[in-house]
C-alpha positions in Angstrom: 0.0 0.0 0.0 1.4 3.4 -1.0 1.4 5.9 1.9 -1.0 8.8 1.2 -3.1 11.4 2.9 -6.4 13.0 1.9 -6.5 16.8 2.2 -10.0 18.0 1.4 -10.5 17.5 -2.4 -6.9 16.3 -2.9 -4.9 13.2 -2.4 -1.1 13.4 -1.7 0.8 10.2 -2.1 4.5 9.2 -2.0 6.3 8.3 -5.2 9.5 6.6 -4.0 12.5 6.6 -6.3 15.5 5.0 -4.4 17.3 4.9 -1.1 20.5 6.7 -0.3 23.7 5.0 0.7 24.5 4.8 4.4 24.8 8.3 5.9 27.4 9.3 8.5 25.9 11.9 10.8 29.4 13.0 12.0 30.2 14.0 8.4 26.8 15.4 7.3 26.1 17.2 10.6 29.7 17.9 11.4 29.0 20.7 13.9 27.0 18.3 16.1 28.9 16.1 18.6 28.0 12.5 18.1 26.9 12.2 21.8 24.2 14.7 21.0 22.5 12.1 18.8 22.1 9.6 21.7 18.5 10.7 22.8 17.4 10.3 19.2 19.1 7.1 18.3 15.9 5.0 18.2 14.1 7.4 15.9 17.0 8.9 13.9 18.5 5.6 12.7 17.1 2.3 11.4 17.2 -1.0 13.3 20.8 -1.6 12.2 21.8 1.8 13.7 22.3 3.3 10.2 20.9 6.5 8.8 19.6 6.3 5.3 17.4 8.9 3.5 14.7 8.1 1.0 14.7 9.8 -2.4 11.2 10.5 -3.5 8.6 12.7 -5.1 5.0 13.5 -4.0 2.0 13.2 -6.2 -0.8 15.7 -5.8 -4.1 14.7 -7.5 -7.7 15.6 -7.0 -9.9 12.9 -5.6 -12.4 13.4 -8.4 -9.6 13.1 -11.0 -10.4 16.5 -12.4 -7.9 19.3 -12.7 -4.1 19.3 -12.7 -1.9 16.3 -11.7 1.1 17.7 -9.9 4.5 16.0 -9.1 6.6 17.6 -6.4 10.3 16.7 -7.0 11.5 13.9 -9.2 14.0 11.9 -7.1 17.6 11.0 -8.0 16.9 9.7 -11.5 17.2 6.6 -13.6 20.6 5.3 -12.5 22.0 2.6 -12.4 22.9 3.8 -8.9 26.4 2.8 -7.8 25.7 1.9 -4.2 22.9 -0.6 -5.0 23.4 -1.5 -8.7 19.7 -0.8 -9.2 17.7 1.8 -11.2 15.4 4.5 -9.9 11.8 3.5 -9.4 10.0 6.8 -9.8 8.3 6.0 -13.1 7.4 2.5 -11.9 5.8 3.9 -8.7 3.8 6.5 -10.7 2.5 3.7 -12.9 1.4 1.7 -9.8 -0.8 4.7 -9.1 -2.2 4.8 -12.6 -0.3 7.8 -13.6 1.8 8.1 -16.8 4.5 10.6 -17.4 2.3 12.3 -20.0 -0.5 12.8 -17.4 1.6 15.1 -15.3 0.6 18.8 -15.8 3.0 20.4 -13.4 6.4 19.5 -11.9 7.3 21.6 -8.8 11.0 21.5 -7.8 11.5 22.3 -4.1 15.2 22.9 -4.8 17.8 22.1 -7.5 19.9 19.4 -5.8 20.5 16.2 -7.7 18.3 13.9 -5.5 15.2 16.1 -6.3 15.6 16.7 -10.0 16.9 13.4 -11.4 13.9 12.5 -13.5 13.3 16.0 -15.0 15.2 15.2 -18.2 17.1 12.2 -19.6 20.8 12.1 -20.2 20.4 13.8 -23.6 18.4 16.7 -22.1 15.0 15.5 -23.3 12.0 16.4 -21.1 10.6 13.3 -19.3 7.3 14.9 -18.4 6.4 16.3 -21.9 3.1 17.9 -21.0 4.2 19.5 -17.8 5.3 23.0 -16.8 8.4 22.8 -14.6 8.2 25.3 -11.7 11.8 26.1 -10.5 12.8 28.8 -8.1 14.3 31.8 -9.9 16.8 32.2 -7.0 18.0 28.7 -7.5 18.1 29.2 -11.3 20.1 32.4 -11.1 22.5 30.9 -8.5 23.2 27.5 -10.1 23.4 28.8 -13.7 26.0 31.4 -12.7 29.4 29.9 -13.5 31.0 31.9 -10.8 29.3 29.7 -8.2 30.5 26.3 -9.6 33.7 26.1 -7.6 32.2 26.6 -4.1 28.8 25.1 -4.9 29.3 22.4 -7.6 26.0 21.1 -8.9 26.5 19.1 -12.1 23.0 17.7 -11.9 21.6 21.2 -12.4 23.3 21.4 -15.8 21.9 18.1 -16.9 18.4 18.1 -15.5 17.3 21.8 -15.1 19.2 23.9 -17.7 17.7 22.1 -20.7 14.1 23.0 -19.5 14.4 26.6 -20.8 15.2 25.6 -24.4 12.2 23.2 -24.4 9.9 26.1 -23.4 8.6 24.3 -20.3 10.4 26.3 -17.5 8.4 28.5 -15.2 10.6 30.5 -12.8 8.9 31.1 -9.4 9.4 34.1 -7.2 7.7 34.4 -3.8 4.4 32.6 -3.3 2.8 31.2 -6.4 -0.6 29.5 -6.8 -0.8 26.5 -9.1 -4.5 26.3 -8.2 -6.5 28.2 -5.6 -5.7 25.3 -3.2 -2.1 24.4 -4.1 0.6 26.9 -3.7 4.4 27.2 -3.7 5.8 29.0 -0.6 9.4 30.2 -0.2 11.5 28.6 2.5 15.0 29.7 1.4 18.2 28.6 3.1 18.9 25.0 2.2 19.4 26.4 -1.3 19.0 30.1 -2.3 15.5 29.4 -3.6 14.3 26.4 -1.6 10.5 26.2 -1.6 7.8 24.1 0.0 4.4 23.2 -1.4 1.1 23.8 0.5 -2.2 22.0 -0.2 -5.1 23.7 1.6 -8.5 22.3 1.1 -11.6 22.1 3.4 -10.3 22.4 7.0 -7.0 20.8 6.3 -3.5 22.0 5.3 -0.5 19.8 4.3 2.9 21.0 3.4 5.5 19.1 1.4 8.7 20.2 2.9 11.5 19.1 0.5 14.8 19.5 2.4 13.6 21.8 5.2 14.8 18.9 7.4 16.6 15.7 6.6 16.4 13.7 9.8 13.6 13.4 12.3 15.9 14.7 15.1 15.8 18.1 13.4 12.1 18.4 14.4 13.3 18.8 18.0 16.8 20.2 17.3 15.8 22.8 14.8 19.1 24.6 14.8 20.9 21.5 13.6 22.0 22.0 10.0 23.6 19.5 7.5 26.6 20.5 5.4 24.3 20.7 2.4 22.6 23.9 3.7 23.7 26.9 1.6 22.9 29.4 4.3 22.5 27.8 7.8 21.1 31.0 9.4 18.4 31.2 6.7 17.7 27.5 6.7 17.3 27.5 10.4 14.9 30.5 10.3 12.8 28.8 7.6 12.7 25.5 9.6 11.7 27.2 12.8 9.1 29.4 11.2 7.4 26.6 9.3 7.5 24.1 12.2 6.0 26.7 14.5 3.2 27.3 12.1 2.7 23.6 11.5 2.3 23.0 15.2 0.2 26.0 16.0 -2.2 25.5 13.0 -2.2 21.7 13.1 -0.7 21.3 9.6 0.2 17.9 8.2 3.8 17.6 7.0 5.0 15.4 4.1 8.7 15.2 4.5 11.2 14.7 1.7 13.6 12.2 3.2 12.1 10.4 6.2 11.7 6.7 5.8 8.6 5.5 4.0 5.9 4.6 6.4 6.9 7.4 8.8 7.3 10.4 6.5 3.8 11.9 6.8 3.1 13.4 10.2 2.5 16.3 12.5 4.7 18.5 14.7 3.7 17.9 18.3 4.9 19.0 21.7 6.6 16.5 24.0 7.9 17.7 27.3 7.8 21.3 26.1 9.9 20.3 23.0 8.8 19.8 19.4 8.6 16.2 18.3 7.4 14.1 15.3 4.1 12.1 15.3 3.9 9.9 12.2 0.5 9.5 10.6 1.5 7.2 7.7 
């Protein structure tokens, strides 16, 4: 059963692509002493004591099958991926939900890192969702297309997967809040990258937010100042994380996380002993 959540008139479901290699928290969260992870060991790592992240997209589709069919992020891409010797499964998992690549009307990219843009184009630069508009942050576009930033912030995946979109006429650059429909919007949460953005679905009495890389590990729900080495601006990413998590808790939003393990990645921000914590829904 594919994890999903109904938000008023909409259904949000996971579209898993692949799983990361083993992650070393001492490398990725290099400013955080390893002893600080001890209170979170049972929730931050798997049963083998290893941290892995899931590469995935999210499918947003009306329950009545009318209107746009929206894919948020496209995973790491076809592969073959060196650490497993296997290919990405994004298209396969779309097909399991009865959705073809040609059915997608909008692809929203939360940010332009390789594990979120892999299926945008093929190796030759051909668009893989031919009937879709691709919504990419203008701040990310400007930053990663500037050759002066390639030394300190190398991002070869951007050149392969995002740059060709403009020549195909499918690129929509986003600035600030942008509505795809009256109930589905893109909201800026800059910091992880210059133009990181989340996606809000607000319908009926419910709101869900697809958070991209606002946080990578469940421990960051409590330790909101913890930042991975991938964050472009840690002060800005921390502010974005704190602001959104406070709103999510106060307004009872549902969070669809970009990298938490499948089966625990949709949940709510709750208070535990005066600290924020994660309550998985599905």
